[in-house]
C-alpha positions in Angstrom: 29.7 -35.0 36.8 26.9 -33.1 38.3 26.5 -31.0 35.2 26.1 -34.0 33.0 23.5 -35.5 35.3 21.4 -32.3 35.3 21.5 -32.1 31.5 20.4 -35.8 31.2 17.4 -35.1 33.6 16.3 -32.1 31.6 16.5 -34.0 28.3 14.3 -36.8 29.7 11.7 -34.3 30.9 11.5 -32.6 27.4 11.1 -35.9 25.7 8.4 -36.9 28.1 6.5 -33.6 27.5 6.7 -34.0 23.7 4.9 -37.4 24.0 2.1 -36.1 26.3 -1.5 -37.2 25.9 -2.4 -33.7 24.8 -0.5 -34.1 21.5 -2.0 -37.5 20.9 -5.6 -36.0 21.2 -4.7 -33.3 18.7 -3.4 -35.8 16.3 -6.5 -38.0 16.5 -8.8 -34.9 16.0 -6.9 -34.1 12.9 -7.3 -37.7 11.6 -11.1 -37.6 12.4 -11.6 -34.3 10.6 -9.7 -35.7 7.5 -11.9 -38.8 7.6 -15.1 -36.8 7.8 -14.0 -34.7 4.9 -13.1 -37.8 2.9 -16.5 -39.3 3.8 -18.4 -36.2 2.7 -16.6 -36.1 -0.6 -17.3 -39.8 -1.1 -21.0 -39.3 -0.4 -21.2 -36.4 -2.9 -19.5 -38.6 -5.4 -21.9 -41.5 -4.7 -24.9 -39.2 -5.0 -23.6 -37.6 -8.3 -23.0 -41.1 -9.7 -26.4 -42.3 -8.6 -28.1 -39.3 -10.3 -26.2 -40.1 -13.6 -27.2 -43.7 -13.4 -30.8 -42.8 -12.6 -31.0 -40.7 -15.8 -29.4 -43.4 -17.8 -31.3 -46.3 -16.3 -34.8 -45.7 -14.8 -34.9 -49.2 -13.4 -31.8 -48.5 -11.3 -33.5 -45.4 -10.0 -36.5 -47.4 -8.8 -34.4 -50.1 -7.2 -31.9 -47.7 -5.6 -34.3 -45.1 -4.1 -35.8 -45.7 -0.7 -39.6 -45.9 -0.6 -41.6 -43.3 1.3 -44.6 -44.6 3.4 -47.7 -42.7 2.3 -51.5 -43.0 2.5 -53.8 -42.3 -0.5 -57.3 -41.2 -1.4 -59.2 -41.0 -4.6 -59.9 -37.8 -6.6 -63.7 -37.4 -6.7 -65.9 -36.5 -9.5 -69.1 -35.2 -8.0 -71.7 -32.4 -7.8 -69.8 -29.3 -6.6 -71.6 -26.2 -5.3 -70.1 -22.8 -4.4 -71.9 -20.4 -2.0 -71.5 -16.8 -1.0 -71.6 -16.3 2.8 -73.3 -13.0 3.7 -74.2 -11.6 7.0 -77.8 -10.2 7.3 -80.1 -8.7 9.9 -83.6 -9.8 10.8 -86.1 -6.9 10.3 -89.9 -6.6 10.4 -92.3 -5.1 8.0 -94.2 -4.0 11.0 -91.7 -1.5 12.4 -93.9 1.5 13.2 -94.1 4.6 15.4 -97.1 4.7 17.7 -98.5 8.2 18.3 -101.3 9.5 20.5 -104.6 10.4 18.9 -105.9 12.9 21.4 -104.4 16.0 23.1 -103.5 15.5 26.8 -100.9 14.8 29.4 -99.3 11.3 30.0 -101.0 9.9 33.1 -99.3 6.5 33.1 -96.6 4.7 31.0 -97.1 1.0 31.2 -94.6 -0.2 28.5 -90.8 -0.3 28.9 -88.1 -0.8 26.3 -87.8 -4.4 25.2 -91.2 -5.3 26.6 -93.1 -7.9 24.5 -96.8 -7.2 24.3 -99.9 -8.6 22.6 -102.3 -6.9 20.2 -104.5 -4.5 22.2 -102.4 -4.4 25.3 -102.2 -0.9 26.9 -98.9 0.9 26.5 -99.8 4.3 28.1 -102.7 6.3 29.4 -103.5 9.9 28.5 -105.4 12.1 31.0 -109.1 11.9 30.0 -110.7 14.1 32.6 -112.0 16.8 30.2 -113.4 14.1 27.9 -115.2 12.4 30.9 -116.7 15.7 31.9 -118.0 16.3 28.4 -119.4 12.8 28.3 -121.2 13.4 31.6 -122.7 16.6 30.3 -123.8 15.1 27.0 -125.4 12.1 28.8 -127.5 14.5 30.8 -128.6 16.4 27.7 -129.3 13.1 26.0 -131.5 12.0 28.9 -133.6 15.1 28.6 -133.7 15.0 24.8 -134.9 11.4 25.0 -137.7 12.2 27.4 -138.8 15.1 25.2 -138.7 13.0 22.0 -140.7 10.2 23.6 -143.4 12.6 24.6 -143.4 14.3 21.2 -143.6 10.9 19.5 -146.6 9.9 21.5 -148.3 13.2 20.7 -147.4 12.8 17.0 -149.0 9.4 17.0 -152.1 10.9 18.4 -151.9 13.6 15.7 -151.3 16.2 18.3 -148.7 18.9 17.5 -146.8 19.6 14.3 -144.4 17.4 12.3 -141.7 20.0 12.7 -141.8 19.7 16.5 -141.5 15.9 16.1 -138.6 16.1 13.7 -136.8 18.7 15.8 -137.0 16.6 18.9 -135.9 13.5 17.0 -132.9 15.4 15.4 -131.9 16.7 18.8 -131.8 13.3 20.3 -129.9 11.7 17.5 -127.3 14.5 17.4 -126.6 14.0 21.1 -126.3 10.3 20.6 -123.7 10.9 17.9 -121.8 13.4 20.1 -121.8 10.9 22.9 -120.4 8.1 20.6 -117.7 10.5 19.4 -116.7 11.4 23.0 -116.5 7.7 24.0 -114.3 7.0 21.0 -112.0 9.8 22.1 -112.0 8.4 25.6 -111.0 5.0 24.2 -108.1 6.7 22.4 -106.7 8.0 25.6 -105.5 4.5 26.1 -102.6 3.9 23.7 -102.6 0.2 22.7 -100.3 -2.1 20.8 -101.6 -2.5 17.2 -100.3 -6.0 16.9 -98.1 -8.5 18.7 -94.6 -7.2 19.0 -91.8 -5.6 21.1 -91.5 -2.1 22.3 -88.3 -0.9 20.8 -88.1 2.5 22.4 -90.2 4.8 24.7 -90.1 8.4 23.5 -92.3 10.2 26.1 -92.2 10.9 29.8 -94.7 10.8 32.6 -96.6 14.1 32.8 -95.6 15.2 29.3 -98.2 17.0 27.2 -98.7 15.1 23.9 -100.5 16.0 20.7 -102.0 13.9 18.0 -99.4 12.6 15.6 -96.4 13.0 18.0 -94.5 9.6 18.2 -94.7 8.0 21.6 -93.3 4.5 21.0 -91.2 2.7 18.4 -92.8 -0.6 18.0 -91.7 -3.7 16.1 -94.0 -6.6 15.2 -93.1 -10.2 15.5 -94.7 -11.3 12.3 -93.8 -10.4 8.7 -90.2 -10.8 9.4 -87.6 -10.7 6.7 -83.8 -10.6 6.4 -81.9 -7.8 4.7 -78.3 -8.3 3.6 -75.7 -6.3 1.5 -74.1 -8.4 -1.3 -71.0 -7.4 -3.2 -71.7 -5.9 -6.7 -69.5 -8.6 -8.3 -72.5 -11.0 -7.9 -74.8 -8.8 -9.9 -76.6 -11.1 -12.3 -75.7 -14.2 -10.4 -78.3 -13.7 -7.7 -82.0 -13.6 -8.8 -85.3 -13.2 -7.1 -86.7 -16.7 -6.2 -83.2 -18.3 -5.7 -83.1 -20.7 -2.7 -80.8 -19.8 0.2 -79.8 -21.5 3.4 -80.1 -19.2 6.5 -78.5 -19.9 9.9 -79.0 -18.0 13.2 -75.8 -18.6 15.3 -77.3 -17.1 18.5 -80.2 -19.6 18.6 -78.4 -22.5 16.7 -81.3 -22.7 14.2 -81.3 -22.9 10.4 -83.9 -22.9 7.6 -84.3 -22.7 3.9 -86.0 -19.7 2.2 -86.2 -17.8 -1.1 -84.9 -14.4 -2.1 -88.0 -12.2 -2.4 -86.3 -9.0 -3.6 -83.0 -8.0 -5.2 -82.0 -4.3 -5.1 -81.6 -2.4 -8.3 -79.2 0.2 -7.0 -75.5 -0.1 -6.0 -74.5 1.6 -2.8 -71.6 3.9 -3.8 -70.2 3.8 -0.2 -69.6 0.0 0.0 -70.3 -1.2 -3.6 -73.1 -3.5 -2.6 -76.7 -4.1 -3.4 -79.5 -5.2 -1.0 -81.4 -8.5 -1.0 -84.4 -9.3 1.0 -85.5 -12.8 2.2 -88.8 -13.5 3.7 -88.6 -15.9 6.7 -91.3 -18.0 8.3 -92.1 -17.9 12.0 -89.4 -19.5 14.1 -89.2 -19.9 17.8 -87.0 -17.3 19.5 -86.5 -15.4 16.2 -86.4 -11.7 17.0 -86.0 -8.5 15.0 -82.3 -7.2 14.7 -81.0 -10.8 15.2 -77.9 -11.6 13.1 -78.1 -14.3 10.5 -75.7 -15.9 8.0 -77.0 -16.4 4.5 -75.5 -19.0 2.1 -76.3 -17.9 -1.5 -75.4 -20.4 -4.2 -73.6 -18.6 -7.1 -72.1 -21.6 -8.9 -72.5 -25.3 -9.4 -70.9 -28.1 -11.5 -72.6 -31.4 -11.7 -69.5 -33.4 -12.7 -66.6 -31.5 -11.1 -63.3 -33.1 -10.2 -62.5 -32.1 -6.6 -59.6 -32.5 -4.3 -59.0 -31.4 -0.6 -57.4 -28.0 -0.4 -54.5 -29.0 1.7 -53.1 -31.4 -0.9 -52.5 -28.6 -3.4 -48.9 -27.4 -3.5 -47.4 -24.6 -5.5 -44.1 -23.8 -7.2 -42.9 -21.3 -9.8 -44.8 -23.2 -12.5 -48.1 -23.3 -10.7 -50.3 -25.5 -8.6 -49.8 -29.2 -8.4 -50.7 -32.4 -6.5 -48.9 -35.8 -6.2 -50.6 -38.9 -7.6 -49.5 -42.5 -7.4 -48.8 -44.6 -10.6 -47.4 -48.1 -10.1 -46.0 -47.3 -6.7 -44.2 -44.2 -8.0 -45.2 -40.6 -7.1 -46.1 -38.3 -10.0 -46.2 -34.5 -9.9 -49.4 -33.4 -11.7 -49.9 -29.7 -12.4 -53.5 -28.6 -12.2 -55.7 -25.5 -12.9 -57.9 -24.5 -9.9 -61.5 -23.6 -10.1 -63.6 -22.4 -7.2 -63.0 -23.4 -3.6 -65.6 -23.9 -0.9 -65.4 -25.6 2.6 -61.9 -27.1 2.2 -62.7 -28.6 -1.2 -61.3 -27.2 -4.5 -62.7 -27.8 -8.0 -60.0 -28.8 -10.6 -60.6 -27.5 -14.1 -57.6 -29.1 -15.8 -54.9 -31.7 -14.9 -57.0 -34.4 -13.4 -59.8 -36.6 -14.8 -61.2 -37.8 -11.4 -59.8 -41.4 -11.7 -56.4 -40.6 -10.1 -55.1 -41.8 -6.8 -53.8 -38.9 -4.7 -51.1 -39.0 -2.1 -52.6 -37.9 1.2 -50.5 -38.4 4.3 -46.8 -38.0 3.4 -47.4 -35.8 0.4 -44.8 -33.3 1.7 -42.2 -36.0 1.9 -42.2 -37.1 -1.7 -41.1 -35.6 -5.0 -41.6 -36.4 -8.6 -40.8 -40.1 -9.4 -40.3 -41.2 -5.8 -40.9 -44.8 -4.9 -43.8 -44.9 -2.4 -45.1 -47.6 -0.1 -48.8 -47.3 0.4 -50.0 -47.9 3.9 -52.9 -50.3 4.2 
């Protein structure tokens, strides 16, 4: 009896375990996976059937496809210009080395590097002691010669003495006057002065140094007769001519102006394959030699170019294209690009300028998509 009861209890426990919640969850998971698989197969079948119907019936394609919300803009037909941006440097025609004109030691250096000076302002002083002594000596000799000449002249007027005596005294006086003028000129040249308004670029002498005539003392750059020099790639040879108008900007002072090319180099630099251009610039406040400038040189223009924003142009293995709108349907239009400048591209082929381009949402559409244009 006990044996039968034990067997009955074990049987009940096994049956209960076989109907546990864990087995029910596994069964439901399997059912869900099967349904998902069936749904995916059904969706694929629906999409395949829709594509077949769309090819057979275009009206069905328009009705069945969901519209994409987009914004539009018009292709423009306008004057298009292309510029070459070149970096140049401001230079001065008055970039000179200033030298001493007399022999002597540097007694004082007034100028320092970067100092702005006016024409005639003293830059340095050379010891003039020997010249001053010579001037003093000649002045004394001249005083005596003048007294003798005055006396000889009075005697000559009274017809006393010979003409030779008169002419000798006169010549003596005039020679001393010439010597004195020469010495005073030399004295003035012991003061080294600025030849024009400008900036002291560098000081090349030291206090107490012995200088000779012709030895450079200062590198000096004038503030007038400024020009810009730039290196332009050789591929623009023939496109840039003397007299062409250019726009120049100076980023450091936030200024810009228009000017003309005054010189085009005739030689290509073999090191960087460029040629030089020069542009004369008028006086401008705060403009300084060696300042960096950005030059915009026009190398191309089209008075009736069709243009589109750069970002609307897409590309595939066939080429460049944009999306246009025709009766609320997107159209893929292949184009041929021209030149690009400042986020605008010239279109040589593919558009006439009257098209409506898809702007916002252009990446969400394809060929023959139904679109809803946002107002």
